[in-house]
N, C-alpha and C positions, 0 to 999 in steps of 0.2 A: 278230171274225170276220164281222160284218155287212158291213164294208167290203169284205171279200174277195168275198162273194156278189154285191155290187152291181157290182163292177168286173171280176170274173173269172168265167169259165165253165170248168168242168172240160173238158179236151180230150177225155177219154173220152166224156163226156156229149154234147158237141158232135158228135163224129164219129159216135156212135150215132144221134143225131137226124137227121143229114144223110146217113147211110148212106155215109160216106167213111172212108178209112183214115187213121190218125194220121200215117203217113209222108208223106202228101200235105201236111198242115199243117206238118210239120217242113221239108219242101222249100220251102214258101212262106216260112217263117221264115228259112231260109238265104238266100233272095233278098231279105230285108228287107221282105217284103210284109205280114208280121204279126209279132206278138211272142208268144213263148212264155215263160211264167213258171213256175218250179218253186218251190213252197212246201211245206215239210214232205214232200218226196218225192212230191208230187202235181203233175201238170202242168195248167196253165191257159192259156187264151187270154183276151185282153182283150175285154170286152163291146163296146167301141167298134170292134173288128175283125170282129165277127160278120157284119155285112151284106156286107163285102168278102169274107170267107171263103166265105160262102154263094154269092155271085155267081161267084167264081173257081172254086169246086167245080163249079158247074153248067156253066161254060164248059169245064172240064177233062173232066168225066165225060160230059156230054151231047154236047158238040161236039168232044171229043178234041183240045182245044188244049193244046199242050205247055207246059212251064214257061217257056220263053223267050217264047212268045206271051202267056202270062198276065202276065208281067213287063211286057211292052210295053203290053198293054191297061190294066193297073193304073196305069201311069205316064201314059198318055195320058188316062185318066179323071181322074187327079189334076190334070193340066195343064188340062183342060177346066174343072174346078171352079174352079181358080185364075183362069182367064180370065173365067169368069162373074162371079166376085167383083170382078174388076178392072172389068168393064163396069158392074156395079151401082154401084161406087164412083165411076166417072167420070160415070155418068148422074146421080147425086146431086149431084156438083159442078157439072155443067152446069145442072141444075135451079136450083141456088142462084144462078147467075150470069145467069139469064134474067129 
């Protein structure tokens, strides 16, 4: 059970702490923006998804961005991170050749 608590957070607990509805998280999961896991009839989200879930919930509830907008934002952020990593990698290669 230790492994569960380190990798998963109760959906109910997360929603309560962020003051959001669980249906919002289910909608994000339907868009493949997060993963929902059911273990022994209890619903969990992955620890690694928490920062993204918090960011998307703020965008949705505070700025009233719809699900399609959240999907676009999440994928653009993912692309930006990928490009940053590529720049770092190319920069290291360039440094080695100078």
